[in-house]
C-alpha positions, 0 to 999 in steps of 0.5 A: 948834446954830443956831437963828436965823441972821442972812444977810451978803449974801444967802439963799444963805450966811452968814459966821461971825462973830468973838465979843464979847471980855468982860473982865467976864463972870462966872458968875452968883450964881444958878449957884452951887448948879451942880456941877462937876468940873474936871480939871486936869494933876495933880488934880480939883476938885470945885465946888458953888457957892463950895465947892471940894474938891480930890480924890484922883482917879485921873488917868489913868481919871478921866472924866465920864458922860453923861448926867449929872444936874446934873454930880453924878457923875464915875468913876474906877478907884476908884469912882463920886463924886456931888457930890464924895464918892467912893463905892467901888463897881464902875462897870460898868453905871453909869446914873441912873435917876431924879430925884425930888422929895422931900416933906420937905425942899422943892424938892430931888431925889434921884438914883436910879442903880445900878451893875451890882450896886448901887442907890442913892439920892444917896450911899447903897446901897439894900439889896434883892432887886432884878433891877438889869439890868431895874430902873428907873423905873415912869412919870413918874420926876421926879414918883413914887416907883414903880420895876420890874423884870422881876418886881415894881413897888415903891414907895420900893423895898419890893415891892408884893405882890398886884399883877397885872404883866400889867395894871399902868398907869404911874402917872396921878398922883404917888402912884397906880398902878393894874391891873385891880383896885385903886389903890394909893396910897403903895404900898398898896391905896387907901381912900376913907372906908374903902371899898376903891378899884378901877380903872375905866380910866385917869381913873376909880376907884370904891368900892362906892358912889361913882366919882371922878376918879383924878388929884385925886380928887373924887366924880361924883355922876351916875355909878353905882358898881355898873355902871360898867366901862371900855370904853377907857382914857378911855371908860367905860359905866354902866347909864345913859351913856357917858362920856368922862373925866367927861363924858356922850356922847349915845350912848343905852342902846338902842344900847349894844349896838352901842358900839365905841370905838377910839384912835390919835394922833388921838384917842378915837373912839366909835360906836353904830352910827349916830353916830361921835363924838370924844370927846363930840363928833359926828365926821361924818355922812359915814362908813359908822358900822357899818364905821367903824374906826380904824388903830391908832397911826396917823393914818388911820381909814376906813370900807367906802369907803376910808381917809382921812387929815386935811388942814391947811387954812391959810387956814381953820386946820382940819384937812378930812377927805381920802380917799386916792386908792388904787385901792380894788377888791373885793379891799381889805381892811385886811391889805393894809395896811402902815405905813413910820414912817421916812417915814410912807407908808401902803403899800396892796398896790403902792401908797404914799401920802406924806402930805407931797407928798400923793400915791400912787405906784402900781405899786411894784416887789417890792423897793420894797415890800420895802424900804418894809416894813423902812422903809428906802425913801422916795420923792419926785417929781423931774421928774414921775417917782417916785424912790427917795430918801435923806431927810436933813430934811423936804425935804432929800434925795438923789435920782438922786445929786443933793442936792435942797431943797425940790424943786429941784436944788442944788450939793452933792456927793451923793457926800460929802454927810453930816450932822454935828451940825445941819449938813451937809457935803460935801468942800468946803462946810458947810451949814445946812439953814434952814426960815423962819416960812413953812416954806420951806426952804433949804441955806445955805452957810456961809463961814468954817468948814473943811469937810474938817476940821470935826468934831462937838465936844460939839454944838459944830462944831469944825476944825483951827483953831477951835470955832464955835456958831451964826454964832460963831467962839468959841476955838481948837480946839487941845488943846480941852476942855469942862469943864462948862455952866451954865444962865444965864438963863431967862425968867419968863413969855410976856412975858419977851423976854430971850434964854435963856442958857448958859454954858460952861467950856473949856480949850485950849493957851492956857488956860481960857475962860468963854463966854456964849451967848445971841443973841450969843456972849461970851468971856473969857480966864481964863489958866491959873488959874481963880482969875482971873474966874469970879467966885470963887477956887479953892483948890489945896489941900484946903479946911477942911471944917469950911466946906464947906456940904453939900447937905440930901438928901446928909447922913446926919442932916438938919436940922430946925425945932423941932418939925417940918414942921408947927410950921414952918408953923404960925410962918410963918403966923402971923408972916407979914403977907401983901400986900394988894391992894385990901384983900384978903390975896394968897396966894402962894409963896415960894422961898428958900434959906439956911444952917443953920450948925452952931449951928442958926442961920439965914444966907445967906438969899436969895430964888430967887423971890416973888410980888411985893407984897414977899413976899420982904422979908417972908419974910425978916424972919420967917425971921430971927424963927425960933428956931435949927433942929436942924443937920445932921450927917454922920458923926456930926459937925455940920455946915453945909448949904444948904436949900431952902425953899417958903413957902406964903402963903394956902393 
């Protein structure tokens, strides 16, 4: 949890400090859409903003799962609670699959989740012949509606017929997916000007007459649709040129027969048998082009003369090609190579190259090679000798029964040394491994925490006395429970230097506590009743459900502007007086929330973010001019709901 440490007296240790007691501390209004389950001794209260519901939960089995999208879920033996609503279902195999941005209702998101036997969108069960054991998101889960199981690919939970499962890609853009034959848009074979869209590679598609970019489609006029074919994910070729994305490379048609392509963690590479390119740029003239190659998924290239990696030249801020000094001989082949992904060692026969130490270790034993092949071996050079090591962090390791930091022996007890959360401990001390701006490592002793009893407490540290965060002592640890957390301040731009903050709600033997963490730590004692100090009052009984404000996407019948979304946009564009700068109208977006009452009136209009020049004030004026909306319904009854809307001006 420590990111910025200030030292008390010297660089060898720092001392734990007391937090700031702030009796004025409250949750900020921007947090009122967060959800929270508060478990007391006899009941559970569900909070969403200022709304509260007392749940008839089973107290013995009630629990909060992890991970938990926006705190929306809780479980007990009765079933699963989604935003305070009980869904009576078996909880076995509960898993959140994805959260999707909806297209019809502003910036809100839908949560897709499952149990062993059922699939849900928010609180609504999705019917279908799915293999739920293997059912998961396909691609970027927060940006598309594609899913898959072992048998099929689905769009909006409907099977895509005819798709080739063996060659299907993950989506590149929000509504597109492709296989070796076609590009599918919104789950159907795509069309452009009435012509079928076929896939080329990860960045291009084509019709019978034109080649287009796959993401944000536009026609590329100089590409020949009849002859274009894929070479790799990013390289392609037609009768005239070889392309990287949509850029022409210098490769000539006379050399097409010699073209080879590769890709690894260093980028995409191409050779025409004479030159080597990375993307479209020449990659160096001192490789042997005929034997050049790339080690897949590894940061190394090779030719007949050796294997190369790229060392960072800090003075010139560029990477310099360096030949790895293996003992190359006439029997050297690529089959001699293996890669230890844990230590990042490249192993050739009985030698290992360590990029961190920039050194080749020679004459490894058969036992060492066996462990290296299993990613279970690291080496460090201690006092000039190759030594097997257990690496805890970049330059923090154990070797010869001693703990070393930055290749220097420390006083830490190696026999008891272990990691705990983002810290380390032995039988006597707690340590923090610090690396400064210049990559200089230190093992700092922490004073003020009991090393013998310290444990990981939800990412915090806790010993027999207190809970700690960063360099601060927070609250007493006896009977401590972390009830929930809330996002605090987030910088609006790169120039904003206000520190990031988060709120935490704790309960211990003394009562409830509100904690604010940023570059400092502030705490407030709330007593044994949460009605003091959260910024709103908690009811101890069921609230009047007629006054409850629902979330739009959890409703059975959603609210609607009269005439639909197109009429809404026309109204806004007609009524909104766009701000001007030097006589020109400015365009931008205004993000709002408001409550739609049971009679369709709009109340509690709030600006989340605007684009300046009075655009927020103007947006509120326009919202107040709107006619009544069609109100929301739930279980056949009219209900109040919170609506999120993005007002787009000038687009």
